[in-house]
Residue, then its C-alpha position, 0 to 999 in steps of 0.5 A: m467526534p473526539v470521543y469516536f476518534l479516541r475510541r478507535v485509537l484505543a481499539a487499535i492497541p489490542v489489534m497491534l498487540v495481536v499482530a506483534v504476537f502473531v509475527f513473533l511466533l510465525l518467524r520463530l517457528t518457521p524453518g530456518d536459522p539466522a545464525a547459519i546465514l550469518a556464519g556461512d556454509m563453513a561454520t562449525p557447530e560451536q560457531l553457530e551456537k556462539i552466534r545463537n547465544s549472542l543473538g538470544l535465540n537460545d532463550p525461551l520464546y517468552l523471554q525473547f518476546f518480552r525483551w523484544m516488546g520492551d525494546l519496541l516500547s522504548g523506540d528500539f526496533g533492533t539491529s539488522l542481523i545482516s547489515n548491522q544497521p539500526v532497523i529504524d534507519l534501514v526502514a526510513d531509508r527504504m520508505w521514501p522511494t515507496i512513498w513517492i511512487a505510491l503518491i504519484t500512483i494514487t494521484l494519477s489513478v484518482i484523476v483518471a479513474v473517477p471521471m471514467g467511472v462517473l462518465a460510465a455511470w452517466r452513460h450507462r449501457s452505452w458504448i462509453d460504459h462498455l469501453v470503461m468496463t472492458f478496460s477495467v476487466l483488462g486492468f484486473s486480468i493482466p499481471v502487473f509484471v507483464i504491464g511493466y515489461l510492455l511499458i519498458k519495451l515501448f517507452a524505454l527500449d523502442l522509443g528511448l523516451l524514459p530510463v529503463q530502471g532505477y531511482v533518484p531522490p527528488s531532492e538530488d535530481l527532480p527531472g531524473f526522479a520524474a523520468r524514472a517514476v513514470l513507468p512504475a507509476l503507470t504500471l501500478a496505476s493501470i490496476y488501481i484505475a480499473l479498480i477505482a473506476r469500477m467502484t465509482r461506476a457501481s456506487l454512482l449507479d446505486v445512488l442515481g436510483e435513489d428517491y432524492v435524485r429523482t426528486a432533484r430532477a423533478k425540481g428541474l435541476t440540471e443533470r450536471r448539478v444532480l450528478f455532481r452536487h447530489a449523487l457523486r458526494n454520497a457515492a464517494v463513501p465506498v470509493m474513498t474506502v477503495i482509495g485509502t486501502g489502495f494507498a495503504l497497500l502501495i505504502s506497504g511495498v509492491v514487491v513485483t513492481e519494485s523488482v521489475f524497475n529496480i526501486p530500493g523500496l519497502g517491497r524489495l527490503t521485505v523480500d531480501s529480509i525474508f530470504a536472509r531470515d533477518y528477524p528484526v527487519i521483518q518484524a518492523l516491516i509487518l508492524l509498520t504495514s499493520g499500523i499504516y492499515v489501521l491509520v488509513n482505516l481510521l482516516i477513512d472513517l473520519s472522512y465519512s462525516f464530511l462526505d455524507p452529511r447524514i453520518r454523525y459520530 
């Protein structure tokens, strides 16, 4: 296990390096000029040239890249071109709203979706199975912003039970945070419940057809024991992959949901930075997202040996 873990960590280094090169070149070669955004519409060519020189944008690309990589290795992600704040502080402030919403969403999704998928597989081709599959299709088909607006209309505008938008840190006002987190979490969970339930059902159906399951039934074990003790554990491997990937996607920032519910998270920060051509922030966000995906995939791989005893590293 330690050797495998070390090998995977070392393999992530070239991946992150390729991502860094790709991100740097993509941002530098796309149309747009940060100097023009900073200077405004009335700036003279001399003022634009002065800003470009101060930002180092007139230097050769390889010099800009090596300077940027040197700053990264020293823990300096640069300074935002728009807000003039350190990028690391700006990302850290915006990360917590996204993390809290992601944790609530994925927890709710797992609690609801896994029993749904197990029940659908257990009652295969019954009305319960058809009901779960219908919900899964609807969850994939309806756009997330439509679900968000419907929930706002029902629970916030018609019933007046929950706030429409906004975010309050739980350290300042826990009840207010909980009230404002319900609607965005339900909006996102509708998609992930459909995905996880569908994957749980499909994976469990495959396992229920294996020889060792038939053997366990032939030995006289109860259906509940066969289902939860033998089948579900081995069926959990692909389900864990979906859950981990979904959590990484949520952490990377869900743009539409954060825009609908006015949540100051990573998704909105990404959109604002792209429109403003804020190179340091965009680069830091993409590297952060890539690092989260690599870390989540590593943790999922390590969890396989605990979920399925046949897997050894």
